[in-house]
C-alpha positions as CSV (number, residue, x, y, z in Angstrom):
1,M,-8.4,-13.3,55.5
2,R,-10.4,-12.6,52.3
3,V,-10.7,-15.6,49.7
4,W,-10.5,-14.6,46.1
5,Q,-12.5,-16.3,43.6
6,M,-11.2,-16.7,40.0
7,N,-14.0,-14.7,38.8
8,N,-13.0,-11.5,40.9
9,Y,-9.9,-10.8,38.5
10,P,-10.1,-7.8,36.7
11,Q,-10.7,-9.0,33.3
12,L,-8.0,-7.6,30.5
13,Q,-7.6,-7.8,26.7
14,P,-4.5,-9.6,25.3
15,L,-1.9,-7.3,24.0
16,Q,-0.6,-8.3,20.7
17,L,3.2,-8.6,20.4
18,R,4.2,-7.3,17.2
19,E,2.2,-5.2,14.9
20,E,3.8,-6.2,11.8
21,A,2.7,-9.9,12.7
22,Q,-1.0,-8.9,12.7
23,P,-3.1,-9.7,9.3
24,G,-3.3,-6.8,6.9
25,Y,-0.7,-5.1,8.0
26,E,1.2,-3.2,5.5
27,A,4.9,-1.9,6.5
28,E,6.4,1.6,5.3
29,S,9.4,1.1,3.5
30,W,12.2,3.3,4.0
31,K,11.8,6.9,2.9
32,P,14.7,9.3,2.1
33,T,14.5,12.3,4.1
34,W,16.5,14.7,1.8
35,N,15.2,17.5,-0.1
36,C,16.8,17.2,-3.7
37,F,16.7,14.3,-5.2
38,C,19.2,15.2,-7.7
39,C,21.9,15.6,-5.2
40,H,20.8,13.8,-2.2
41,D,21.5,17.5,-0.3
42,T,25.0,16.9,-1.0
43,G,25.2,19.6,-3.3
44,L,26.7,17.6,-5.9
45,V,24.6,16.0,-9.2
46,Q,24.6,12.3,-8.5
47,D,26.7,10.7,-10.9
48,L,24.0,8.6,-12.6
49,L,22.4,11.6,-13.5
50,V,25.3,13.6,-14.4
51,K,25.5,10.6,-17.3
52,K,22.4,11.5,-18.7
53,I,23.6,14.8,-19.5
54,I,27.4,14.0,-20.0
55,K,27.9,11.1,-22.1
56,N,31.4,9.6,-21.0
57,Y,31.3,11.0,-17.8
58,V,33.8,9.2,-15.4
59,S,33.8,10.4,-11.6
60,G,37.4,10.8,-10.1
61,R,37.9,11.9,-13.9
62,H,36.2,14.7,-14.3
63,K,34.5,17.7,-12.3
64,P,31.7,17.2,-10.4
65,V,28.6,18.9,-11.0
66,E,27.3,21.7,-8.7
67,C,23.2,21.0,-8.1
68,N,21.5,24.2,-9.1
69,A,17.9,22.5,-8.2
70,T,15.4,25.5,-7.0
71,N,14.5,23.2,-4.0
72,C,18.1,22.5,-3.0
73,N,19.7,24.7,-0.5
74,I,23.3,23.0,-0.3
75,Q,25.8,26.0,-0.2
76,L,29.0,24.1,-1.1
77,G,31.2,27.5,0.0
78,R,33.5,29.9,-1.9
79,Y,36.4,27.7,-1.6
80,L,35.1,25.3,-4.0
81,Y,33.9,28.1,-6.3
82,K,37.5,30.1,-6.2
83,T,39.6,26.4,-7.1
84,N,37.1,26.0,-9.9
85,T,36.9,22.2,-9.0
86,L,33.4,22.5,-10.2
87,D,31.4,22.0,-13.2
88,R,28.8,24.4,-12.9
89,R,27.4,24.5,-16.4
90,F,23.8,22.7,-15.2
91,S,21.0,25.2,-14.7
92,A,18.1,25.3,-12.4
93,E,16.0,24.1,-15.3
94,I,18.4,20.8,-15.8
95,C,18.7,20.0,-11.9
96,D,14.6,20.5,-11.7
97,R,14.1,17.7,-14.8
98,L,16.5,15.5,-13.0
99,D,15.1,15.9,-9.5
100,A,11.9,15.4,-10.9
101,E,12.7,12.0,-12.7
102,E,14.3,11.0,-9.9
103,R,11.4,11.6,-7.7
104,Q,9.3,9.5,-10.2
105,S,11.8,6.9,-10.3
106,W,11.6,6.7,-6.3
107,Q,7.9,6.6,-6.4
108,Q,7.7,3.6,-9.0
109,W,10.5,1.6,-7.3
110,R,8.8,2.0,-4.2
111,Q,5.5,0.9,-5.5
112,Q,7.1,-2.2,-7.2
113,K,8.7,-2.9,-3.9
114,H,5.8,-2.7,-2.3
115,Q,3.8,-5.0,-4.6
116,K,6.7,-7.5,-4.4
117,R,6.0,-7.7,-0.7
118,L,2.8,-8.1,-0.5
119,A,3.0,-11.0,-3.1
120,S,5.5,-12.4,-0.9
121,I,3.3,-12.4,2.1
122,D,0.2,-13.6,-0.1
123,L,2.4,-16.7,-1.4
124,N,3.8,-17.5,2.5
125,V,0.4,-17.4,3.8
126,T,-1.6,-19.4,1.2
127,K,1.0,-21.7,-0.2
128,N,1.9,-25.1,1.4
129,L,5.1,-25.8,-0.1
130,R,4.8,-29.9,0.6
131,F,3.0,-31.8,-1.9
132,R,0.5,-33.5,0.8
133,S,0.1,-33.2,4.5
134,R,2.4,-35.1,6.8
135,T,1.1,-38.4,8.2
136,N,0.5,-38.8,12.2
137,E,3.7,-40.6,12.2
138,E,5.5,-38.4,10.1
139,Q,4.7,-35.7,12.1
140,F,5.5,-37.4,15.4
141,D,9.0,-38.1,14.1
142,V,9.6,-34.4,13.3
143,E,8.3,-33.6,16.7
144,R,10.5,-36.6,18.2
145,R,13.5,-34.7,16.2
146,H,13.1,-31.2,17.1
147,Q,12.8,-32.3,20.7
148,D,16.4,-34.3,20.3
149,I,17.6,-31.0,18.9
150,R,16.7,-28.6,21.7
151,N,17.8,-30.8,24.1
152,D,21.0,-30.6,22.7
153,Y,21.6,-27.2,23.2
């Protein structure tokens, strides 16, 4: 019979549980998958963007506006053209400008969101919300109450 000694075991490195819990981790925020920021690949210009061009525009009361951006490849179909239910006055130039503005706005929003997230991480790591550290008696009392609660479940 072979006797294994503790030092005969292979040595392995510990595996990290979660990547986002590691120091210095920078999470990637959600990024849209659409090609056209003017219409979000629906073929219809987003209402907030339409309101920049058509004052007093009300969705549901006025005709939806067709997107004509050069990078938009959505085809709305002949039926909508035949029924005259679309506002087709936006030129490719207007839609391209709206697309560029919306892309820029999206990048600024992502940058601000990222900065806020980094600031909150720094605050959570560096700032102790207590005015002072717990005394030994307080710590003992907190641990006891915590154990009581766990035992009740």
